[in-house]
N, C-alpha and C positions, 0 to 999 in steps of 0.2 A: 411279496412286498419288501421293501428295504427298512430295516429298524436300526436306529442308533441306541446303543445302551450305555448311559451315562452312571458310573458307579465307581467309587474310589477302591472298592474291594475286588482285586483282580480275580480271586477265585470265583466270586459270585458273578463277576462280570462274564468271565469265560464260560461258566456253566450256562448262564442265560443265553448267550450267543449260541452255544451248542444246541440248546432246546428249540431256538428259532430256526436254525439251519436244518435241524431234524424235521421241522415242520415244513420243509421245502421254501424256506424265506431266506433272505440275506441278512446278515447282522454284523455291525461293526461297533467295537467298543471305544469308550473315551473315559479316561481316568478322572476327569474333573469337569465342572461346568465351564470353565473357560476353553478348555480343549473342545468340549462338545459344541459350544457356540461356533468355534472356528471351523470345525468340521462340517456343521450345518451350512455355513457360508460357502464352503468349497464344494460341497456335493449335495445331492437331492436325496431326502429321505422321506418315507411315507409316514413314519411314526417315531415317536421317542419314548424310551423306558428310562425314567429318571428317579435316582435315589434321593430321599429327603435329606439324608445326612451325608455331606460329601467333605468330611474333614472340617476345614475352616470356612468352608462354603456352605450356605443354606440353600438346599434343593428348591425350596419354595421361592426363594428369589431368583434362582436360575429359570424355574418355570415361567415366572413373570417376564423375564428377558426373552425367552423363546416365544412366548405369546406376543411379545411386542415386535420382534423381528420376523417371526415365522408364524403368523397367525393361522395358517392353514394346516399346520402340522399338529395332529392329536398327540397328547402327552399322557402317558399312565405313570403314575408315581408309585414307589414302593419303599418301605422302611422296615427296620427291625425293631423299632420302637412304635408300633401302631397304636393309634388311639382314635376315638371318634372325632376328637377336636381336630387332629391333624388332617384326618381324611376330609372333613368338612371344610377346613380351610384350603386344602389342596383343590378340592372341586370348585370352590369359591373363586379360586384364582384362574381356573380354566382347565384343569385336568379332566380328561374324560373318564378315568377309572383310577382304582387304588388298590394295590395288593400289599399285604403284610408279610414280611419274611419271617420264617422260611415258608414259601407257598408250595402247594402240591403241584404235581406236573399237570393234572387235569384242570386245576384252577387256572394255571398259567396258559393253557391251550384254549381255554374258554375265552379269556382275554384276548388272545391273539385272533380267535375267530371273530369276536365282536369288532376289533379293529379292522379286520379284512372286510367285514360287511359295510362298515363306515366308509372305507377306502373305496370299495366298488360303488357305493352310492355317490360319493363325491365325484369319481371318474365318470359315472353315468351323467351327472348334472352337467360337468365339464363338457362331456362328449355332445350332449344335447345343445348346450349353448353354442358350441363350435359348429354343429350341423345348422342350426338356426342361422347363425352369421354367414356361413358358406352359402346357404340356400338363398338368402337375400342378396348376397354378393353375385351369384351366379345367375339370378333371375330365371328361374326354371319355366315360368308360365308360358313363354312363346313355344317351347318344345311340345307342350300339351295341346296347345291350341293350333293345330296344323291343318293345312288344306291340300298340301302337295300329296298325290297318291304314293310317291316313293317313301315319303316319311310315314304315311298311314300304315303301309306294309311293314316297315321296320318296327314300328311301335306295337303293331299287332303281334308280331312274333315274340317281342321282348315281354309284352304283358302276359302272354301265354306261357312263356318259358319261366317268368317270375315265380309261378305257383309251384314249380318243382325244384328239387335240389340240384339240378344239372348245372354245371359250370357254363359260363356264357363269355364269349369272345366277341368284343366290339372293335371293329375295324374303322378307319377313317383318317383323313388328313388332320393335321393339327388344327385345333380350334373349331372342330365340327360339333363339339358338345358331348364327346365321349365320357367324361367325368360325370356330367349332368345326367347322362343317359344311365350310368351305372347306378346313380343314386335312385333313379326312377325305378329300376328294376328292383332294388332293395324295398323301396317303399310301397312297390306292389306285391311284394312277397310276404310269406309267413313270418319273415324275420324282420319286419318293419321296425319292431321296438328293441331290436338287438344291435350290437355295435356295428358300425360301418368303418372299417380301418383302411387307410390308403397307404400303399407302398410305391413310391416312384422308383422304379427299376434302374434308370439312368443316373440317379442323382448322387450316387455314392461309389466308393471303390468296391471291388469284389468282396473283400474282407468285412468292410463296414456293412455293406448291403446283406451279406449272410447273417450278420450279427443283428441287423435291424428287422430282418425277417424272422429268424428262428431263435434268436437270442444267444447269449454265451455265458460261460462260467468264469469266474475270476481267474486271471492268468492265462487265459487261452490266446491272448495276443498281447502285444505291446499296448498298454493304455487300458487294459481290461482289469480295472482295480476291484471291481466287485461283479457280482452275478447280475445278469440282465435278462429280462423276459422280453421276447421279441413280438412283432406284430401279430404272429399266428395265435400267440397266447392272449394278446389283447383283444383279438377278434373272436375269441371262444364263443361259441353259440351263434354267431352272427356272420357277417360277410366281410371277406377280405378281398380288397380291390388292388390289383396289380397293374399300375398305369405304366404305359410302354413297356409292355412285356417282351416286345421283339428286341429290346436292348439288354434282356437279362443275360449276365455272363454265363458262358458255357459250363463253368465249373459248378454253378449253383443250380442249373437245370435238372440233373439227375434227382436233386433233393426235392424240388418242386414237383417233379413227376411222382416221387414216392408220397408226397403230401397229397397229391391228386388222387393217386391210385389206392394207397394203402391207409390214407388218413393219418400218417405217422410222420414224426420228425425228431430230430436231436438238435440240442443246443450246441453251438461252437465249442469244441473242447470238452464235450460230455459224451458218454457211452450209453446214458439212460434214454430208452426210447419213449417218446410221449405221444399220446393220442391226440388228435386235433379235431374238433367239431366245428368247422368252418365251410362257408359256401364261397367258391372262387368266382370272381369276375374279373376278367382280363381285358386290357385294351392296348391298342398299338396303332401307330401310323406307318409301320413297316409292312412290306410285302412278305409275309411269313413263309410262303412257299419258295420265293426267291432266297430268303435267308437260309432255309433248309438246304437248297441246292448248293449254296456257297459254303455250307458247313458251319454256319453261324448259329443255327438252331436246331435242336434235336428234332428228328422226325417223329419219334415216339410221343414227344411232349406235344408237338404240333397236332397230332391225331387225337390226343388226349384232350386238348382244348377245343378242337374243331368239331364240337357237338352242336351247340347252339350258337351260330355265328350271324352277326348282322354287320352291315356297313353303313355307317352314317354318310349320307350324301353331302358333298360339298355345297357351299352357299350358291356357287354359280349355277348349280342344278335346281335350285328352289326359287325360280324367278317369281312364281306367284306368291311365295312367301317372303320375298326379300323385303319389300317395302312395309310389309306388315310388321316384320321384325324391327326394321329402323324405326317405325312409328312407336312401337312399344317401348324400345330403348330411349327414344327421345321423352316420352311420357315419364318413364321411370326416372331419368337423370334430371329432367326438369323438376320433379317433386323433391328429389334428393337434394338438389343444389339450392331449392327455394327461388328458381327462376320463373318468370311469367312468359311462356313462349307459346305461340299458336301452332307450333309444329314445324314440319319440313316445308319449304317453298317447292313449287313445281320444278325449278331449276335444280335444286339440291336433290329431289328425287331422280331427276334425269342423270345427274352425276352418279348416284348410287347405283341406278340401274345399268350404266355404262361401265362399271368397274368390274374386274373379274373375282375380287375378293379372295386372293390366296391364303390369307390369314383365316377366312371363314367368320363364323360367329364372333370370335374373339376379337378379330380385327374390327368387325362391324361395330361390336359393343364399344371398343376404345375410341373409334372414330366419332361415333355419336356422343360419347361422354365429352370429348374434346370440344366438339361443335357446340354442345349445350353451354359448357363453361365460357367459350369465347364469343358467343353469338352477340352482336351488337344491337340487332334489330328484334322485332318481335317474332320473326320467323328465322329458322336457320337458312341460310343461303350458301351457295357453293364455296364462297371465301372462307367460310367457317370450318369446312372440312379440310382434312389433310391435304397437302399439295399433291401427293402421288395419285390422289383420286380425281385431280382436276386436268390432268394432261389429255392430250388427244387420243391416244392409244394405250392400252394396258397390255402387259404380257403375262400370260399364265405360266405355271411351272414347267409346261412342256414346250416353252418358247414361241407358242402361237399367239399372235396378237388378238386381242379381244376388240369389241366394237369401239369405234370412236364415240366419244360423248356427243350427244345431240347438241347442235349449236358450235360445234368445233369448226374452225375456219377452213373447210374442205368442201369440194364439190359433191353434188348429189350423186355423180357417177361413183366418186370414191366411196361414199357412205353406202350406197347400194352394194358395191362390190364387197366391201367388209362385212355387210349384213348377210349377204348371200354365202360368203366363204364361211361364216360362222354357223349358219343354219345347216349347210352341207356337212360341216364336222360333227354337228351334234344330232343328226338324224341317220337312221340305219338305211334308209333307202332313198332313191331320188323321187319316188312317188310321195312320200311323207314330206320331203323337203319342199316339193312343188305345191303340196296342199298348204303348207304352213305359209309360203310366200305368196300364195293367192294367184298362182299362174299355172298354166298347163305344162306337161312335161316337155313338149317341143320348144316352147319359149325358154324352159329353164336350160335345155341343151344348147341352144342358140347363144344364151348369155354366158354360159360356162365357157363354151368355145371362145367367144369374144374376149372374155376376161382371162382366159388361160387358166381356168380353175380345173 
């Protein structure tokens, strides 16, 4: 925790800060109420220790101002002229505790422990509120209600792995629901009521990412004005989700490997080894084997992560689920926006089926939200969907054209050729392709030869 000690007595102020830091917390002093209030505006603190007598200032008035400007910060009052009357008045004005100078070390540590419990409770409430908001925003329900065999297989592996402490690696393209899947693993595990802490690996510079992950001590780099506990500490006893781990800088990878193998880490700029009790879930849209071959990802870290591995299928492989997902999002955003819509028109469904969805579930969700907001009629029609969905052909990430949209101004021959080409790409054998197309292999051979496929 980070404490601000406001006291005009430098000797007492420094001694109090020493006791706090000895208990593995961070402390900063302020010699007056005015300085203390400015410090609170400039930086974040978890609690304030405030003297009642601050020279010309009245600590009780400073307490009222702290309560007004920073109501979430607990304040403990102390004074050398303690009395029941002052203590009662301090508590009445919002102080959470009261200490009389000089206090015993054990008394002070008891107050610190009480503040720490209060802080942990507040963080847990904040975390739960955040998770509820994220769960609502991400709409996890469609992921649970799946019909596609490939999804059933993925979720079966994850549910079984969730019951163990093993690390889990989730692969898949951007937008396939890797973050949602990681939360499902946590929710299905014995750690469901514990912290779920997310670290986005490509979002920060190497130094800041290392600090974000492991924490740092004051002075360890430019701008490190106070001690900081990282996400590993925040996830203690729970789950640490490393999003896009394939972009983790090489310099940090040995430290992550140590965390995985030894359950140990050190804060940036510190030599003290600390134990970590966290379960690791990682996700990436990168090809880690290729990254290893290119020297961008440590092979030993890859093997350490490669225990329970699943790959989230792209949306273009979930044809039987595509319309169901679209209908779910339509209902979700219709209720959220207060619209009265009957759903998707047949023409809109055809457009959705004909698009390759390179952005996967995320792109589908955004497209449906836009359509619900812009819909003029009682049903969503193609004109309500983004323009890129309504073109005649779509190109996937590998440069291969997807099917033309039904109703495009092209001949049946061209439509048949595009459809046959797509089926041949997506099936492992000619036998299976012929079965899906509803023709015999000889007919398929003749058509392929004629079309030059």
